[in-house]
Wavefront OBJ file of the C-alpha trace (Angstrom):
o trace
v -15.049 44.318 45.385
v -12.266 47.267 45.980
v -8.406 47.217 46.307
v -7.403 48.466 49.436
v -6.210 51.490 48.629
v -5.205 53.179 51.790
v -3.398 49.656 53.164
v -1.513 49.464 49.736
v -0.534 52.918 49.905
v 0.952 52.316 53.858
v 2.481 49.313 52.852
v 4.611 50.815 49.965
v 5.342 54.072 51.481
v 7.348 52.035 54.081
v 9.727 50.659 51.171
v 12.966 52.927 50.272
v 12.450 54.384 46.526
v 15.394 52.727 45.825
v 13.599 48.871 45.859
v 12.915 47.193 42.485
v 9.357 46.945 41.345
v 9.922 43.371 41.201
v 10.007 43.426 45.271
v 7.210 45.485 45.655
v 5.215 43.329 43.646
v 6.227 40.620 45.309
v 5.125 41.451 48.485
v 1.702 42.800 47.656
v 1.226 39.346 46.319
v 2.592 37.577 49.261
v 0.489 39.788 51.679
v -2.603 39.280 49.039
v -2.788 35.855 49.104
v -3.215 35.401 52.949
v -6.653 36.936 52.449
v -9.358 34.870 52.006
v -11.720 36.576 49.011
v -9.048 38.091 47.198
v -9.048 36.825 43.191
v -5.972 36.468 41.188
v -7.300 39.557 39.332
v -7.303 41.155 42.607
v -3.717 40.366 43.195
v -2.608 41.537 39.826
v -4.751 45.234 40.455
v -3.276 45.060 43.577
v 0.581 45.175 42.535
v -0.620 47.349 39.719
v -1.561 50.006 41.862
v 1.334 49.359 44.437
v 3.550 49.996 41.595
v 1.913 53.180 40.604
v 2.245 54.351 44.002
v 5.563 53.074 44.400
v 6.548 55.346 41.074
v 5.081 58.509 42.176
v 7.144 58.631 45.636
v 10.226 57.978 43.124
v 8.854 61.185 41.090
v 8.780 63.120 44.367
v 11.951 61.928 45.247
v 13.539 62.705 41.871
v 11.996 66.144 41.991
v 13.217 67.173 45.446
v 17.045 65.527 44.682
v 16.863 67.287 41.344
v 16.115 70.540 42.326
v 13.014 72.619 41.762
l 1 2 3 4 5 6 7 8 9 10 11 12 13 14 15 16 17 18 19 20 21 22 23 24 25 26 27 28 29 30 31 32 33 34 35 36 37 38 39 40 41 42 43 44 45 46 47 48 49 50 51 52 53 54 55 56 57 58 59 60 61 62 63 64 65 66 67 68
């Protein structure tokens, strides 16, 4: 089963770029546990993907705020 990338991106994009990684991962894990059929391995993959999205958002912020 594939992870819901668009849903994860939507959720992560609502967080501030300064939010701690642990908070992002915890939120994704909390949301995933409410879904039937989601295995622990999928939860780990979802949290990992969420952190990749969050770090990409931080990179964009740093690029913009740091100048070109």
